[in-house]
Structure formats: structure tokens, C-alpha cells
N, C-alpha and C positions, 0 to 999 in steps of 0.2 A: 778665849785662848789665853793661857798663862804666859806672862812676860817674865823671862828668866835671865837676868844679867849673868855674865860669866866673869870669874876671877881665875886666871891661870897663874900658878906659883912655880917659880924657880928661885932657889936660894932664899926662900921666905919672902920674896918680893912679887908684886903684881906685874905680870908681863903679858905680851901678846906675841904670837908667831904668825908667819904667813905660810900657808899650806903645810903647817906642822913642822917646818924646817927650823931646827934649834939654832941654826946660824943666823936667823933673821930676828932673833930675840930683841924686843924693845921693852925697856922697863918704864912703866907708867906711874908707879907709886911704890915707895919703900914700905908702906903700911897697908896690907890688905884689909885690916880691920877698919881703917879709916875709910877705905873705898866701900866696904860693906855697910858701914854706918850711913854713908851718903845715900846708898841705895834705899835703905830702910827709911831714912828721913823724907824720901820722895814717894813713899807709899808702896814701895816694892816689897813683896812678901817672900820671894823665892830667890835662891842663889845656886848657880852651877859652879862648883869649886873643883878645880883640876890640879892635881899634884903632878906637874910635868917632870919633876925629878923622879918621882915614883914610877911614872909611866915607862921610863926607859931603864928602870932598875928591877930588882926582884922583890921589892917590898915597898910599903907605904913609907914616905919620907917626911912630908910636911904636915903631920897630924897636929902639931902644936898650933899651926895657923888655923886649922879647922877648929880646934878647941877655943882659941881666942875669939874667933868670929862668933861661934855658937854662944860663948859666954857674954859677949858684948852686944849681941843683936837678938832679935826674935825671928830672924830669917829661917825659912825652911830650906835646909841645905842638902842638895844631892852632891855626893862626893865621889870622884873617880881619879884614877891614876895610881898604879902600883898595887892594886888590890889583887893579889895572886895566891892568897892562902886564907885559911880560916882565921888565923891570928890577925891578918890585915883587916879583915871585915869587922872583927870584934873591936879592934882599935878604932876604926872609923866610927862605929856606932857609939862606943864609949866616949868619944871625943865630940859628939854632937851632931853627927850626920842624921838626917831624917830618912834619906835614901842613899844607896850606893849604886854606882854604875860600874858594871863589869863588861869590858870589851875584849881585851886580849885573852883573859881567862875563859871567856865564853867560847872563843874560837879555838883555843889550844887545849883546854881542859873542861870540856862540856859536862863531865860527870860532877866535878867540883862545883861548877856554877849551878848545876841542877840541884845540888845539895843545899846551896844557899837559898835558892828559890823555895825549896820545900821548908827549910828551917825558919826563914824570916818572912816569907809570904810575898806574893807578887806586887803588893803595894809598897814594899821596901826595896825591891831589887829591880834595877833598870838594866835593860840590855843596851850596851854600847855597840852600835853598828856603824863603824867608820870605814868608808870605802874610797878607793882611788881607782878611777875608771871602772866602777862597779864592783871591784874586788876588795874584800875585807882586808884591812891593814891592822897590824898589831904592834905592841911594844913601842908606844909613843909614835906610832905610824912609821916606824923605821923598818918594819918587816912586812912583806907582801904575802898574800895567800892567793889561792885560785878559787876561793869561795865567792859566789855571787851574793851581793848584799840582800837581794829580795829573798833568795832561797834561805839565806842565813836567818833572816827575821822570821820567815814562815816556819822554819823548823822549830824555832823557839816558841812560837805561838801554840804549837801542839803541846809543848811542855808546860804551858800555863803562863808565859810571860805576858804582862799587860803593857808596861811602859818601854818605849824604845827611843833612845836618842840616836839620830842618824846624822852623820856629818859627811858631806862630800868634800874630801880633802882638797880638791882642786878649787873649791869655792872658799875655803876657810881663810879668814883674814884678808880677803882680797877686795871686800866692799863692792862686789859686782853682782849682787843678787844671789838668791838661794837656788838650790837644786829642785825647783818646783816640779819638773817633769818626773824626777825620780820619786819625790814625795807623793805625788799623785798616784804613781804606779804602786808604791808600797801600800797606800791606803786602799787602793782598789783590790789588791791581792792578799792583804794581811789584815786581820782584825786586831789592831793594836792602838794604843794611845801614843801617837807619834809626836815626838818633840824634835823640831827642826833645828839644826845647828850649822852655822857657817854661811857667810856671805851677806847677811842682813846689812843693808847700807842706809835705809831710810824707812820712814813710817809706812810708805806704800808697800814695801816688801813684807811688812807684818800683816797688812791688810790681805795681801795675796796668800800668805801662808794660812791665815784664818779661813779664807774662802775655800782653800783646798781641803781643809778639815783637820789641820794640825791641832793637837791638844795643847802644845806649848811651843814657844820659840825662844831659843837662846841667842843672846845678843852680846857681843864682845867688843871688837875693835870700833864699831860704829859709835859706841858710847865714849870710848877713850880718845877717839879722834874727833869728837864733837860733831859727828854727823847726825846723831840723835841725842837730844838733851834729856836729862833725867826728868825735867819738868814735863816734856812731851810724853815720856813713858808713864809718868804719874797719872796722866789722864786716862791711860789705857788699863791701869791696874785696878 
């Protein structure tokens, strides 16, 4: 299972939220590049980079942060947040993203998201399936839909999606364990490479996600709150 630390960006700074609530913002580092370098120095190969400013706007915002990290590390970066047009996706790839994640656009403009999947290929495009009480949420998790998360993912497997990042919003940033039952259901019903996101609090959580069959696990607050050390993660990488 791939270990994928997360860096969330607001105003160019490394932050974390709880349950996606922007009012809970906590700044952990003024320099996302410094954080990314520390990940790389501990043998980590992947990074989940989220433009939270972009997520609640109509366009990519923090592409300069993406560029700086890509230029100063060898991390394979999947980038999400604010990707709502062809121009946004082009900017993301031009600035160093290895993959991009589309969540809101996949829910609200499936034709456009499908075009990206055809143009760039299923190895480059990740489906973001973020849910609250099983319902897909969009626009920085500020908007709710009536679409069931499993149905959402299943519909896109038919269209050729391979990679899915799934976040249970109620778990995100709470350090109380992952949505293992939901992930097990997704893997039982959908043929995807599932990347779990939200709630990881200790190494045992990672072991459980691996046993379920997740292809990757995103880790955020557990690193920043020193619940899991980079040295511990280096052993798993």
C-alpha cells in the first residue's frame, strides 16, 4: 500500500482543517516546500497536495506552491482543489503534477471530467469521492448533493476510472480512525484502486487499511500532530 502524506494549502501555507471546516484552520508551517522536503528526506515518494483556496473558488489558486514543490523535490504529486476547467488542468500538469484529482467537477460536470479522462488517461486522472453521511459533497465540501458515494464511484468505473480518493468528511482531521466499513463496501462493489483519506491516527490504522485492500492511504493531521513520525512512515515506504 502506498503511503501518501498530505499538504493542504491556504494562502500559500501548510494547514489542516477538521471535517473540512475552514473555520478550524490551523497553520502548521509557513513553507510547504520545507514540509515536502522533509517527507522526501524520510523516503516518502508520494504527495497529496490540495489547494483549499481553489477548492471553494472557480479556479486553481496555489499553482505556484505546486511548482515550487515539484522543482525542489522528486515527489510524485497528485494535485486537487479548484480544477474546474481545461485551463486549470493544463496549469496543474505544467506546474509539476503527476496526477490530478477531480471531485466537484466530476459531480457537477461529468462530461468535462470524462473529457479529461479520455485526453490524459486513467493513470493521470483521479476521481475525488468525498462524502458526508454517504452523500457526495462538492466545492470545498461546502455544498451537499443527494448522490450516494458508492453509486458515484461505480458510475465512473464504467467510464474507465482507475484511481479513487475517498474521504469520509466526518472522519477527516478527527484522528479517530478511518471509514473502514465504507472502504470495504466500495472495494466489494467497485473495481478501483482505492486511496483512503481521512481519520488515520496511528500505524495500526494503516495496517487495517492495507488489510481491507486499499491501494494507498493519505495521512495528514496524524503527521502534523506527531501521532505518527516520519521515521515510522519511512519504514513502510
